[in-house]
Steps between C-alpha positions, in 0.01 A plus 500: 500500500654188650433317174694765310790469743503119474488525121791745502709279731420195287605684186822606668585154637365275224402664172801731465755222572311272261532761225870539578555124488320475168706785356820331619402165350403661171834677476700195609324259265492743207144398430324571172315831486165318484556347844619836632176661375292218644673531837431872510134440409479229764625732771266777389202270557623284786666767717181693574306176553755382758490836678121499501493149644751597768295807593186291542655188659754596766565140600590402145721807467691425822539130417618583149763747622631251758500207255687704242751618761581147617501356150196277543321676213668594174401837356386330178234318702320831550441545129195355326626237257156494336572852376670451161713808566641336814543139386832556321628717783417240764676238291812719474500582873453137599776392265735766635432391856589138416830601343612703803 
């Protein structure tokens, strides 16, 4: 029960804002449809994995939320760059962060 609550909080504080940031970057950059599809596929696989990890490792979840809040960790760092669906998205997010 606590794991479910932690997973829900993590989704609310991390995964949902990450999805919103990705959507914003996609719209702002007018990315090709292939990258848009890849980013959606990336979130479909990575979102549940992040929530599952948060539900099983409370320390990691708390540290991740704090590090994201203070800017120490970029949201793109949470995505698995070894996943081909996420590689292009991470590249776009990292590039957008450097331009800002």
